[in-house]
N, C-alpha and C positions, 0 to 999 in steps of 0.2 A: 504494500500500500504506500509506504514511504517513497519507494522508487517511482511509482505511478504518479504520485502527487509532487514529486521532486521536493520532498520535505525531509527534515531530519527525523531520526528515529530515537525513541527512548524506550527503555524496558523497565517494567516494574518487577522487582524480585522480593522474595520473602526469606528471612533467615531460617525458616523451617517449612515443612510441607503443610498442606491444607488441614490435615487431620489434627495437627497440634497447635494451630494458630489460636490465639486468645480471642474470645468474643469481645467485641467492643473496643479493642485496642488495635490500632493499625500499626503494624510493625514493619510494613513494607518500605522499600526505598527505591529511588529511581536511578537508573544508569542512563545518563543523558540529561538534557535540559528541557524543561517545559515552561520555564518562567516567561510570561508575556506571550505565550503561544496558545493556539487552539489545540486541544488534545483529542485524538481519536483512539479510543480504547478498542482493542480487537481481541476476540476470543472465538474459539471454534464452536463451543456449545454454551448457550446461556441457559443454565439449569436453575439454580437457586437464586441467582442475581448477586450473590455474595462477592464474587470476584470483581464485577463491575462496580458494585457499591463501594468496596474498599479502595479499588483503584481510583475511583472518582475523588474520594477524600484525599488520597495521596497526591494526585496531580493538582488538585485545588490547593492543598497545603504548600505545594512547591511552586505555585504562581501561575498555573494555566488560566487563561482568560475565558475559554469556553471548553465544554466537554461534550463529546459525542461518543457513542458506542456502536460497534458493528459486530454481529455474530452470524455465523453460517446457519445455525439452528437454534431457534427460540423455543425452548420447552416451557419455561416459566412455571416451574413447579410451585406448589402451594406456598404462598408467602413472598415469592419473588417480586410480584407486582408491587406490593406494599413497600418492600425494601427499595426497589428501584424508583418508585414515586417519591421517596424521601431523599433523593440525591439531586445534585445540580446538573445531571446529564440532560442536555437540551433535546437530544433525539437518539433513539435506539433503533438501529436499522438491522433487520433480520430477513432471511429469505423465507419463502413459503414452503420450504422443504419438509417441515413438520407441522402437522395440525395439532393444536392444543385446545383443550376444553377449559384450561385454567384462565383465570383473569389475567389480562395483559396490562402492562404499564400504560399510562395515559399518553406517553410520548413515543410509543412504538410505531414504526412504519415498516411495511413489508415490501420487498421486491421479489419478483418471481425468479425462480431458478429453473423453470420448466424447459427453456431452450437448452440450457447447459445440461440438464439431466437427459433430455431427449438426444442431444448430440453424443453424450456418453453411452447411452444405450445402443445407438447406431454403431458407434466405433467398436464397442464390445462385440456386437453381433457380427460385424465385418472383420473381427480379429485385428483391429488397428489399435495403436496406443491411445490412451486417454490423456496422457500427460500434456500433449499440445493444447488441450483446452484450457490449461492453467498457465500457459507461458505468457509472459509479458514482453511485448516487442515495442520498445520506445519509439515513438514517432519522431522523425528527424525534421 
């Protein structure tokens, strides 16, 4: 995403894994700089909302001016909506790859993955590689 946007990258890391992180205390830190910048949080699966919620607090603490979130699959398990609604994330963008009956955050927007999934199915059927679907070719 950073390459596509021609933007710097920052990474949020935690001193321990998810299972042992303390509730209510954000121990994460940023590798990189977000001060005075718009931050786009990226994760593959948005399940409980905890990762985005904590990351939003961290980038806000470090001086990000606006916060957005992007996830491939939005599951939004019970409680995720409430947790995410209590963050300063302006917009949460997810694909329509997963149907959920759970409540979704007020600022969620969906984009379709149907063409990409369709292309992947055709490539698999024709025994062609799927990886070219995910290649980024910078326009000159």
